N, C-alpha and C positions, 0 to 999 in steps of 0.2 A: 665143364660147368660154364653156365651162363650168367655173366657178371650182373645183368639187369635183375635176372631172377634172385640170385643171392642177396642183392641189394634190397629187393622187396621183401626178402625174407627177415631181415634183421628185427623189425618190430614184433613179427610173430615169435622169433625166437626169445626176445626179451619178455614178451608176454608170458610165454611158457616158463620161463624161469621164475617169473615173478608168482606164477600159479604153484610153482614148487617150493614157494616161501624162502626164496633166496633173500638175504640180508640186502638191505638199500646199497651199502658200499659194494657188495658184490655185483649188483645189478648195474652200478655205474660202471665198474671195472670191465664187466661183460660187453656193454654197449661200446665202450672205448676201444676195446681190443678188436671186436668185431668190425667196427667201422674202420678201424686202421687196416684190417685184413682187406676189406672190400675196396677202399680207397688206394690200396697199393697197386692195383692192376690198371693199366692204361689201355687194355683192350677188352672186347667183349667176350671172347671165348677163352676160357682159362683152363689150361692144362695143368697135370701133376707137376711138370718142371717149373711151371710159373709159381705153383705153391710152394715149391722146394726153394725157389728164389726168395720168397717171402721169409721162409725160415732163416735163410742165409743173412738177410737183412737184420732180423731179430738178434742173431748170434754176434753180429758186428756191433750192434747198438746197446745191447742190454747185457745185464749180468746173467750168469747160468740160471739161477732160480727164477728170474724174471721170464727168460726164454721158456723155461719148462712150464711155467704157469700160463703164458700166453698160448704156447702150442696146445695145451689141454683144452683151453677155451675155444681155439680155432677148430680144433678136430671135433669138438662137440657141435659147434655151429654147422660145420660142414655136413656131418651126419644129420643134423636136424633138417638142413636144407634139402638133402637128398630124399629124406622121408617126405617132407611137405611136397616135393615135386612128384613123388609117386603117389601121393594121396593116402599114404598109410597113417597109422596111429603114431604120433609124436612121441608116445610113451615107451615105443620100441627102439628108442634111442640107444639103449644099453646093448642090445642084441644086434642092432643094425651094422653089418659089414660095409666098408667103403674103401675103395681103392685110392681114393683121393686124400685120405688123412695122413698126415706126418707122422714120421717115427720120432718119438720124443727123445730128448737128450737124457743122458744119464749123468748124475752129479755124484762124484764120490763123496761118501760121509766123511766130514771133517774129523781130524783126530784131535782137535783142540778148539776150545772157545776162546777167542781172542778179540781184542778191542773191546773189553767189557768194563764197564764202569766200576771202579774200585770203591769199597766202603768208605775209605777216607775221602774220596772225590765226592761221593754222596754227601758226606757230612760237611764238606766244604760248601756244596751247593745250597744245602738248606740254610746254613748259617748266612751265606750271602744273600740268599733271598729275604730272610728276616732282616738283614742289615740294610738292605735297600728299599724295604717296605712292601715287597711282594709276598704278602702273607698268604694270599690265595694259592700262590705256586708253592711255597713252604707246604702248606697242608696237602696239596695234590701230590707233590713228589713224596712226602711222607706216606700218604696211602699207597701209592704205587710201590714204594720199597718195603712196605709191610704187609701187603696182601697180594701183590703179584697180578693185579687186575689189568685189563686193558683199558685204554681211554674210552672205548665204547661203553664200558661197564661204569664209568663215573656217574652216569645219570641215575643209577639206581641208589646213589648215596643221597638219600633224603633225610630230612631230620627225623621223620618217623621211623625210618628203617634203621638208622644208626642207633637209636634208643634200645633196638634188640641187639642181641650179641651176633646175630647172623643176617646176612642181607641175600635174600633170594634174587638171583639174577637169570633172566631169560635172554640169552644172547645165542643168535644163529640157530634157533630151534633147540637149544640145549639148556636145561635148568639145572643149577647148582647153587650151593650157598657159599657166599664168602664170610669167613670167619674173621671177627674184629677181636684184637686182644683188648683186655681191659684198659690198658694205658692209651691205646690209639682211640677207642671209643671215647674216653673222657677228653682226650685233646681235641677231637673233631667237635664235640658238643660245646666245649669251651670257645672255639673258633666261632661256632654258631651264635653263642650267646654275645661275644664280643662284637660280632657284625650284624646283629639284630635280625639273624635268620631263624624265624620261628617254625617255619613248616615248609614242606616241598624241597624241590631240589637245592642241593647246597651249592654246587658249581654249575653255572651255565656258560660253558667256555668250550670253543672248537677244538678239534685236533691240532689244526694248524697253529692256533693261538698258543696252545701249550708248547708245541713244537719249537716255535721261534722265540718263546719267552724262557724256555730251558737253555737255549742256545745263548740267549742274552746274559742269563745268569752265569752259565759255564764260562763265557768270554771274559767275565769280570773275576774269574778265579784262575790265576796264572797257573799254566802247566797241565790243565785238562783238556785233552784232545777233543775239539768239537765234533769229531767222526763218530764218537762213542756215545755222544749225547742226544738221545732221543727218547721219546716215551717208552718204547718197547724194552730199552736198555735196562729200565728200571725192573722190568719183568725178569730179565736175565738176573740182574742183581739178586732180587728176591730168591729165585729158583735156586741159584748157587749157594747162597748164604743159608738157605733151608737145609740143603743137603749136609752142607759142612757142619752145620749145627746138630747133626745126628738124625734129621729127618728122613723118613723112608721115601723111596722114589715112586712107590705105588700110591701113597698119601699125597705127593706132590702132584702127581697125574690128576688126581680129584680136584686138588686145590686149584690148579691152573685150567681145569675143563678140557684138558686134551683127551682126544679120542683113542689114541694108542700109547702103549708104553715106550715105543720106540722114540716116538716125539719127545717125550720127557726125558728119555735116558741121554739126550744130548747134553743135559746138564750135569751127567756124571763125568763128563770129560773135562778135564783141567785145562787151564790155559797154558800156552808155552812158557809163559813167565813162572808159573807154579812149577812145571816140569823142571824148569833150570833150578829153581830153589832145590828141588828135591835131589836132583842130581849133584849139586854142590856139596850136599852132605854126605856123599859117598866117599868113604876112605879106605885105601888099601895099604 
């Protein structure tokens, strides 16, 4: 492979993915990973061994899930660049065979979900948010814990939408409805009234801001590990509590917007802490 050619193919690859309606954050990730791949090589002619060296660098630097994700992106880019070089149709990317792509790593399915935010820790965090006057974070954390939404879906929480019992979300090309309980709906509308929000988006806040403000709140709550505090942990919290309250995994799949039951079934696995409690009950 010629480095200068694949470098020139980056913009075409990104444009191709945009045409396929990839989400903005996905496009940003694709560009970052592909640029990392191209910049890794310090010579013009790139061999399969050079690409394997790139894989080894990933394995030393990143977690297995990140490595797997990056290799998937790089393989897609390699195939696209080869198709481009041959003058073929880029939409043949799925069937194109390449000797240059990498063998992806295998990740053993975890037997437990650990480092999960506990319900008692969640309650302490929302109390602390109120106590220190971070009322928007109180409301945001409550929405996350009671709906299981992603941060990117918070933009659909407008005054107009909340007045309904369901919020229609169009995320990553998938349309689904977020169900609001009566109590949550009333509390959100009360928050809007108290803060003079009469229409439009209720929360205009970035992922990074939510992330760091959550860490700040947790830091003021003694005993909560900051490692488990991030926006997605509230999605885990919601999913586990939904199932433990008697909800069906198939319904949870719809609520979370998963494509496969295998993804949702992760939440049927208990934490090691829960397993230990159950083992302690065994008597002989």
